[in-house]
C-alpha positions in Angstrom: 70.3 77.1 83.3 66.7 78.2 83.6 65.0 81.8 82.2 64.2 83.8 84.8 61.1 85.1 82.7 58.7 82.8 84.9 59.6 83.5 88.7 56.5 81.7 89.7 57.9 78.1 88.0 61.1 78.6 89.6 60.0 76.8 92.9 59.2 73.5 90.6 62.5 73.8 88.6 64.7 74.1 92.2 62.5 71.1 93.6 62.5 69.0 90.1 66.5 69.2 89.6 67.1 68.4 93.0 65.0 65.2 92.6 66.9 64.3 89.3 70.2 65.3 91.0 69.5 62.5 93.6 68.1 60.2 91.4 71.0 60.1 89.2 73.9 60.4 92.0 72.0 56.7 93.3 72.2 55.2 90.0 76.0 56.2 89.3 76.8 55.2 92.8 75.0 51.9 91.7 76.8 50.8 88.5 79.9 53.1 88.8 82.1 50.1 89.7 80.4 47.8 87.2 80.9 50.5 84.4 85.0 51.3 85.4 85.8 46.7 86.1 84.3 46.5 82.4 85.7 49.3 80.4 89.4 49.6 82.3 90.0 46.1 84.0 88.1 43.6 80.9 88.8 46.1 78.3 85.2 46.6 77.2 84.4 49.4 74.7 82.8 52.3 76.0 79.8 51.8 73.7 79.0 48.0 74.6 79.1 49.0 78.4 76.7 52.0 78.0 74.5 49.7 76.1 74.5 46.7 78.3 73.6 49.2 81.3 70.6 50.5 79.6 69.5 47.3 78.5 69.9 46.5 82.3 68.1 49.4 83.5 64.8 49.1 81.1 64.8 45.3 81.9 64.3 46.7 85.6 62.3 49.2 84.8 64.4 51.8 86.6 63.3 55.3 85.7 64.3 58.9 86.6 62.8 61.7 86.8 63.9 64.6 84.3 62.8 68.3 84.8 61.5 69.6 81.2 61.3 73.3 80.9 59.6 75.1 78.7 61.7 76.9 76.1 60.9 80.8 77.1 62.9 82.3 73.8 62.0 82.8 70.8 64.3 81.8 68.0 64.4 84.0 65.0 67.3 85.5 62.9 67.6 88.5 65.3 67.4 86.4 68.4 70.2 84.1 67.0 72.3 87.1 65.8 71.9 88.5 69.1 73.5 85.3 70.6 76.3 85.3 68.0 76.8 88.9 68.8 77.6 88.1 72.8 79.4 84.8 71.7 81.9 86.3 69.6 82.7 89.7 71.4 85.9 90.3 73.4 83.1 92.2 75.7 79.3 93.0 76.2 80.7 97.0 75.4 81.8 95.2 71.7 78.3 93.1 71.4 76.2 96.4 72.3 76.5 98.2 68.8 75.7 94.7 67.2 72.6 94.3 69.0 68.8 94.1 67.4 65.6 94.8 69.0 63.6 91.8 69.2 59.6 92.3 70.0 57.5 89.3 71.6 
């Protein structure tokens, strides 16, 4: 989820996540059969298969571009309280009386 506070960055986020998704899907399709064979057919522990795969990827110099999104939200006792109010309430209307104003 991307914050809509910086709409001018939205195009960059869309292109970046599309590239990240394409690269990730390419890696999944390349190594999916190996992982399934090792885990299910050869009874290798998942952790071992992942470590071997990571070592292989590092050895081959394979890199995946990732999108890093700057955090647009300020964390404080009030903001965490507001998040808790929303996540623990049955409805938005139920959360409203619990919310505290947050100033930037």
